[in-house]
C-alpha positions, -999 to 999 in steps of 0.1 A, spaced: -291 104 -85 -271 77 -69 -234 79 -60 -207 56 -74 -198 27 -52 -166 31 -35 -136 7 -41 -143 -7 -8 -178 -17 -17 -169 -27 -53 -141 -51 -41 -161 -68 -14 -152 -47 17 -130 -56 46 -127 -93 35 -110 -82 2 -85 -60 18 -77 -84 44 -69 -111 16 -50 -86 -3 -28 -77 27 -24 -113 38 -12 -123 3 11 -92 1 28 -100 36 30 -137 29 54 -127 2 73 -99 20 80 -124 48 101 -144 26 120 -115 11 155 -109 23 155 -72 12 120 -62 26 114 -84 56 143 -69 78 128 -35 74 99 -43 95 106 -38 133 84 -66 143 99 -91 118 94 -120 116 60 -114 130 40 -92 106 6 -93 126 9 -55 134 19 -46 100 -9 -66 85 -34 -49 108 -23 -15 101 -21 -18 63 -56 -34 62 -71 -7 83 -55 19 61 -65 5 28 -101 1 41 -102 35 51 -85 50 21 -108 32 -3 -141 42 14 -146 18 43 -147 25 80 -123 52 94 -109 29 121 -74 36 110 -75 73 119 -94 64 152 -67 41 162 -35 59 148 -44 94 137 -37 109 105 -18 84 83 11 106 76 26 80 54 59 97 45 66 104 82 58 69 93 83 54 67 110 78 72 129 56 97 133 28 71 158 30 43 134 31 11 153 35 -22 145 23 -57 153 -15 -49 129 -15 -18 102 4 -39 104 -19 -68 103 -51 -46 74 -36 -26 55 -29 -58 63 -65 -71 47 -81 -41 18 -58 -41 13 -62 -78 13 -100 -74 -11 -99 -43 -34 -75 -64 -34 -101 -92 -42 -130 -70 -70 -112 -51 -88 -95 -80 -86 -127 -103 -119 -139 -95 -139 -107 -92 -163 -96 -119 -145 -63 -125 -112 -76 -112 -91 -60 -141 -105 -26 -134 -100 -29 -97 -64 -41 -101 -58 -11 -124 -71 13 -99 -52 0 -70 -18 -1 -90 -26 35 -101 -26 45 -64 3 22 -52 28 31 -79 30 68 -71 26 63 -34 57 38 -33 77 65 -51 65 92 -27 77 70 2 112 67 -9 136 86 14 170 83 -4 165 115 -25 172 140 4 150 169 12 138 190 -4 129 167 -34 155 175 -60 145 153 -89 146 169 -124 111 163 -130 102 180 -96 124 212 -107 107 214 -140 75 219 -123 86 250 -104 
């Protein structure tokens, strides 16, 4: 009885995630809304490294991100930056384009793309920090 291969394995390992992140940040670098949010702007070397390591770990590869940086704590790490609907949507636009480009030639590219977007959409919403704390959206209140 075998185990299902991880996204990391199915996508082609570290090389795939490095390409995805490079494509993403190549677009972010020219974005007047997003680029200034990065403290090291216009140098995205550190951001590329961190996002690549995080995605590799999240999708089943080596846990180098946690070794180097500790728990991901995504919301905490993004709190210093103003992230509202415009930033979320622009980030998702660039990521969706990067996903489309990097999965286009893979045998199960459409499936991988859908899985990646299925993760990034709610995560991008989670990182918004313009709603105040505690979360007060109507959909959240309906869950109580």
